[in-house]
Steps between C-alpha positions, in 0.01 A plus 500: 500500500176646367643851516786397271255356246296820501808719450638273226172495308458878539852578378462263207169656392625859539819436304300321228251789471778758476675299233174450307405869524841600372485257209148605394507875564803662659765364263307635199472845656872508576580395145275776362662767717857388454707777351243766589472599867608170654793265451274196488676327790316218677378603849679337792176346629438329168859376490463348846165340411642340185802371693317358801182363340658183349670419830188564708282302261741205503512494882120526522444212258762278664383544860128493410494203262829308531674507839498728802749515790387479861680496834408256780430714810428233763571145619158356411632291208806352675680277423408538130548878498695710747464861604709699254453269202437695181284292269360509148132438439363365172222743403344294218465158668140574600405740223600849390378772737488876466730705723344684797155335469635141473204419272558187291483571126641178355438167682797264465516251786379418849697452823606151601503361850837579655575812294664784692302809403510876552161659556310788654331378821131593522548684830813690384442564125775762488766242597666204325526174696648161417374155605461147366175375345379204705137476396338535157132579437288218643772360729430425863790616717553427868784590734516354851792446741765574232336256259374612159208308346404519133156370403486286813847349458801598716788650304804297594813666640857375525728642771814675375654620826522788742509832316788741553402853397729791420447877500134593535417131475688417821169522686403167343810316622388180670187455288445168326573505126291253303424405143126522439382266223240729347373326182715601198707742710698367799658788693666587829307643795587616850298408808540567870390161625535623858233762433139428408301815428130505570441732206564414137337159530183390328348369180418694185343430158650716226231683298511546120754753368685503833807333650620397845855622565744430783853602590767231523590632846181356645518659845603843375275576205184710466319311227164352395464332839445847648357729230326265261525409133705673231290622203639406159475867396761592766778285354807686375714215372705189574835531682770303319854628572718656772733752337654659810508472878589772748304584812549878496382732222788584261672190640585678825447177697605136468561373145465136393637436152410128517131582453548686171347310211306251715166397354195516725348157560 
């Protein structure tokens, strides 16, 4: 959504400059000429700028520093998030960041293990991805034969049952749904216990100012197991709420009202 940020910032700045120029210079000239050769009417461009600037500025501040909407495009975070979920992301949980550049200007907090975060992946900086933070700086993470290890200790899992997917998620029907007891943040994961992939296994030590992220759909997620660690500077915010679910854009596909208002654990 980088293009939207650029357009929003540009429109906000242009409307602000037009409004400021009118207030400082143009309005005085119109007032001086009123009753002479001109009627003193406000130009249409100035009228539009004055009308749209407060709205544009409010939207820019809200989505840059408070909360920003995102849409889940894939099944990598099933069963926590489904394709078609529209979510809200807290933009100040990890510090206030400038739009477009994502540079942090006010440090506020740091991610916790288990947080579901939106970020710009290092190998696709123009995109926004969503995963769960598994490893913090200094942690030793291992993943072998469907088993997650944290600092040398296996993370316990509790079977829930056989998963039944719907819509785009039907491809995961038959997978095992489990509760993974990640410290401070137990959550559901999906695993194909009948399939052991040779890739995506190994052991990693998380460097300073980086995080290790994984999708909850363990056998269908391109995450830190494949492309490496997530730099802190690439974080966009913490996902906290599902506000809509429909698989097609403009709700042209399946619609699930039961997911509206669900918090993201």
